[in-house]
C-alpha positions as CSV (number, residue, x, y, z in Angstrom):
1,M,-23.4,-3.4,-6.5
2,G,-20.0,-4.1,-4.9
3,W,-19.3,-3.4,-1.1
4,H,-16.4,-2.0,0.3
5,Y,-14.5,-2.2,4.0
6,S,-11.0,-0.9,5.2
7,K,-9.7,-0.7,8.3
8,S,-6.4,1.4,9.1
9,V,-4.2,0.6,12.3
10,K,-1.1,3.1,12.8
11,L,1.7,1.7,14.8
12,G,4.4,4.3,14.9
13,P,5.7,4.4,11.6
14,F,4.1,1.8,10.0
15,R,0.6,1.2,9.1
16,V,-1.4,-2.3,8.6
17,D,-4.7,-2.0,6.3
18,L,-7.3,-4.4,6.5
19,S,-9.9,-4.6,3.5
20,R,-11.8,-7.0,2.0
21,H,-9.1,-7.6,-0.8
22,G,-6.3,-8.5,2.6
23,I,-3.9,-7.3,4.2
24,S,-1.4,-4.6,2.9
25,S,1.0,-2.6,5.0
26,S,3.2,0.4,4.6
27,F,5.7,2.6,5.9
28,G,7.2,6.1,6.0
29,G,5.9,9.5,6.5
30,R,5.6,12.5,3.9
31,R,8.7,12.4,1.8
32,F,9.5,8.5,1.4
33,H,7.1,6.1,1.5
34,V,7.0,2.2,1.2
35,S,4.0,-0.2,1.0
36,A,2.6,-3.7,0.3
37,T,-0.3,-4.9,-1.6
38,P,-2.5,-7.4,-0.8
39,D,-1.7,-8.9,-3.8
40,G,2.2,-8.6,-3.7
41,R,3.6,-6.0,-5.0
42,R,5.8,-3.7,-3.3
43,H,5.5,0.0,-4.3
44,V,8.3,2.7,-3.5
45,S,7.4,6.7,-3.6
46,V,9.5,9.8,-3.2
47,H,7.6,13.2,-3.0
48,L,10.8,16.1,-3.1
49,P,10.0,19.6,-2.7
50,G,8.4,21.5,-5.4
51,G,5.5,19.1,-6.3
52,F,7.9,16.5,-8.2
53,H,6.6,13.0,-7.0
54,V,8.7,10.1,-8.5
55,G,7.6,6.3,-7.8
56,K,8.2,2.4,-9.0
57,S,6.3,-0.5,-8.2
58,F,8.1,-3.6,-7.9
59,G,6.6,-7.3,-8.3
60,R,3.7,-8.9,-10.1
61,R,0.1,-9.2,-8.9
62,R,-0.9,-12.3,-8.3
63,P,-4.0,-14.0,-9.1
64,R,-6.9,-13.9,-6.8
65,H,-8.3,-17.3,-6.0
66,Y,-12.3,-17.4,-5.1
67,S,-13.4,-20.2,-2.7
């Protein structure tokens, strides 16, 4: 059985998320959003009126190193 932990802190338009996988951050609002994941990827998404959504990820996943 796995375990999960997450904590989110909002600082104005910025959000910092802490989880067992690492630290991620995001910026933006409802229509435009940019995020960075703990494994090094970046994601940009745009939500348009009428239910349209466009998203694009950049970068490759970095391998995890377990100690």
